[in-house]
C-alpha positions in Angstrom: 101.7 -171.3 29.2 101.4 -167.7 27.9 102.5 -166.3 24.6 101.7 -163.2 22.5 102.1 -163.0 18.7 100.5 -160.9 16.0 98.0 -159.2 18.4 96.8 -162.4 19.9 97.5 -163.4 23.5 97.3 -167.2 23.9 96.7 -168.6 27.4 97.1 -172.4 27.7 96.1 -174.3 30.9 99.1 -176.8 30.9 98.2 -179.9 32.8 97.1 -182.3 30.1 97.8 -185.5 32.3 95.2 -184.0 34.8 92.8 -183.0 31.8 93.7 -179.5 32.6 91.9 -179.4 35.8 92.4 -176.4 38.0 94.1 -175.8 41.1 94.7 -172.7 43.3 98.0 -172.2 41.6 96.4 -172.6 38.1 93.7 -170.0 39.0 96.4 -167.6 40.0 98.4 -167.9 36.8 95.1 -167.7 34.7 94.2 -164.5 36.5 97.7 -163.0 36.0 97.8 -163.6 32.4 94.4 -162.3 31.7 95.3 -159.1 33.6 98.7 -158.8 31.4 96.6 -159.2 28.3 94.2 -156.7 29.3 96.9 -154.0 30.0 99.0 -154.8 26.9 98.2 -152.3 24.1 99.4 -154.6 21.4 97.0 -157.3 22.2 93.7 -157.0 20.5 92.2 -160.8 21.1 92.8 -163.3 23.8 92.5 -167.1 23.0 92.0 -169.3 26.2 92.7 -173.1 25.6 94.0 -176.2 27.2 97.0 -178.3 26.3 96.5 -181.5 24.3 93.3 -182.7 22.6 91.7 -184.6 25.3 90.5 -181.7 27.4 89.9 -177.9 27.3 89.5 -178.2 31.0 87.9 -180.8 33.2 86.9 -178.5 36.2 88.5 -178.3 39.6 91.2 -180.9 40.4 89.3 -183.2 42.7 92.4 -183.9 44.6 92.8 -180.3 45.4 89.2 -180.1 46.2 89.1 -183.0 48.4 92.1 -181.6 50.4 90.0 -178.5 51.0 91.3 -176.3 48.3 87.9 -175.2 47.0 86.8 -173.8 50.5 89.8 -171.4 50.3 89.3 -170.1 46.8 86.5 -168.1 45.2 85.7 -167.9 41.6 86.8 -164.5 39.9 87.8 -165.5 36.4 84.3 -165.5 35.0 84.1 -161.7 36.2 87.7 -161.1 35.0 86.8 -162.3 31.5 83.5 -160.2 31.4 85.5 -157.1 32.5 88.5 -157.7 30.2 88.0 -154.9 27.4 89.1 -157.1 24.6 87.4 -160.1 23.0 88.1 -163.5 24.4 87.8 -166.7 22.6 87.6 -170.2 24.2 89.5 -172.7 21.9 87.9 -176.0 23.0 89.3 -179.5 22.3 87.8 -182.4 24.3 86.1 -182.1 27.7 84.9 -178.6 28.9 83.4 -180.0 32.2 82.5 -178.0 35.5 84.8 -174.9 35.7 86.0 -175.6 32.3 82.5 -175.5 30.9 81.6 -172.2 32.6 85.3 -170.8 31.7 84.2 -171.4 28.0 80.8 -169.9 28.3 82.1 -166.8 30.0 84.3 -166.1 27.0 82.9 -163.8 24.3 83.3 -166.6 21.7 83.6 -170.6 21.9 84.9 -172.5 19.1 85.1 -176.2 19.5 86.5 -179.5 17.9 83.7 -181.8 17.0 84.8 -184.4 19.5 84.4 -182.0 22.5 81.9 -182.6 25.5 80.3 -179.8 27.6 78.5 -180.0 31.0 78.5 -179.3 34.6 79.6 -181.3 37.6 79.1 -179.4 40.9 76.0 -181.2 42.4 77.4 -184.6 41.2 80.6 -184.3 43.4 79.4 -182.0 46.1 81.2 -179.1 44.7 79.2 -176.1 45.5 78.4 -173.2 42.9 76.4 -170.0 42.8 76.0 -166.4 42.1 77.1 -165.1 38.7 79.0 -168.3 37.7 75.5 -170.2 37.7 73.1 -167.4 36.7 75.2 -166.2 33.7 74.3 -169.6 32.0 70.7 -168.3 31.7 71.8 -165.4 29.8 73.7 -167.7 27.2 71.1 -170.6 26.8 68.0 -169.6 28.7 66.6 -170.6 32.0 65.3 -174.2 31.2 68.4 -175.2 29.4 70.8 -173.6 32.1 68.9 -175.4 34.9 68.9 -178.7 33.3 72.7 -178.3 32.5 73.5 -177.1 36.1 71.0 -179.2 38.2 71.2 -182.5 36.4 75.0 -182.5 35.3 74.3 -184.3 31.9 77.0 -184.3 29.0 76.3 -182.6 25.9 78.2 -183.0 22.4 79.6 -180.1 20.5 76.8 -180.4 18.0 74.3 -180.2 21.0 76.0 -177.1 22.4 75.9 -175.4 19.1 72.3 -176.0 18.8 71.7 -174.7 22.4 73.7 -171.6 21.6 76.3 -172.5 24.2 79.1 -172.3 21.6 79.7 -170.4 18.4 81.4 -172.7 16.0 82.2 -176.6 15.5 84.8 -177.9 13.3 86.9 -181.0 12.9 90.0 -181.2 15.1 92.4 -180.7 12.1 90.6 -177.5 11.4 90.4 -176.0 14.8 93.6 -173.8 14.8 92.6 -172.5 11.6 89.2 -171.5 12.5 90.2 -169.9 15.7 92.9 -167.8 13.7 90.2 -166.8 11.1 87.9 -165.4 14.0 91.1 -163.7 15.5 92.0 -162.1 12.4 88.4 -160.8 11.8 88.3 -159.3 15.2 91.8 -157.8 14.9 90.4 -156.0 11.6 87.8 -154.2 13.6 87.8 -151.0 15.7 89.2 -151.9 19.2 87.3 -149.0 20.9 83.9 -150.0 19.2 84.5 -153.6 20.4 85.3 -152.5 23.9 82.2 -150.3 24.0 80.1 -153.2 22.7 81.6 -155.7 25.2 81.0 -153.3 28.1 77.1 -153.0 26.9 76.8 -156.7 27.3 78.4 -156.4 30.7 75.8 -153.8 31.8 73.1 -156.2 30.9 74.7 -158.6 33.5 75.3 -156.2 36.4 72.1 -157.2 38.1 73.5 -160.6 39.2 77.3 -160.0 38.8 77.9 -158.8 42.4 77.4 -162.1 44.0 80.2 -164.7 44.1 80.2 -168.5 44.8 81.2 -167.9 48.4 78.3 -165.3 49.0 75.8 -168.0 48.0 77.4 -170.8 49.8 77.5 -168.7 53.0 73.7 -167.9 52.7 72.3 -171.3 51.6 74.9 -174.0 52.4 77.2 -172.6 55.2 77.9 -176.0 56.5 78.7 -178.0 53.2 82.5 -178.1 53.9 82.1 -179.1 57.6 79.3 -181.5 57.4 80.9 -184.0 55.2 78.7 -183.4 52.1 81.4 -182.0 49.9 84.0 -184.7 51.1 81.6 -187.5 50.4 81.4 -186.2 46.8 85.0 -186.0 46.3 85.7 -189.1 47.9 83.1 -190.9 45.9 84.7 -189.7 42.7 88.1 -190.7 43.7 86.7 -194.1 44.7 84.8 -194.5 41.4 81.6 -195.0 43.2 78.3 -193.2 43.1 78.1 -190.6 46.0 75.5 -191.0 48.7 74.0 -187.6 49.5 70.9 -188.8 51.3 71.7 -187.9 54.8 72.0 -184.2 53.7 68.7 -183.8 52.0 
């Protein structure tokens, strides 16, 4: 869902029964909405969120991934958010897992309800990730925390995420929209040209690693993950609600 009001563009992933998980179609619609918000001179702030209170986004739709969808899509949304010349706020209510987590940490600000949960999922389900999607986490929380988050796939509460610097603010669910509105109002009161320059300056800091996408890293370091059965084992195990057995691919 996409709506614009009072200088704010609100993009909502609208798959609540699937915990707002992503498919190729969802990725395309998100990209189109971000592109529109970037070009609209009436928009000063973008808010990205998920429908319902159970999840912001639980990552890639595992049925879509199991059917080979992941192999055919590369991740460009992080770069698109970084390049967007306006502040982007992630409004998180519930799970922000896998792609949902890094979608949130690519936003300029992340505001979460106190019941929210953050974490990565890729190695747990055989879903390959790499390039700037992973490395940007180190710029947010530091290398030790980023490696723990990405390589162990643990889950973190909103309060833990706040202490790590992964998010900016934690409030009760009842206060979430009011808190987001306050941040939007504050940003809209500031010089848009100055904000654009500041955001571009942070982007320059990232340029050393932003050139490599997930597909680049997979092709170099795990070129057979989709054909060897490893990715399928992760997806199938998740759907069958059993622990995956990756021992044959070590």
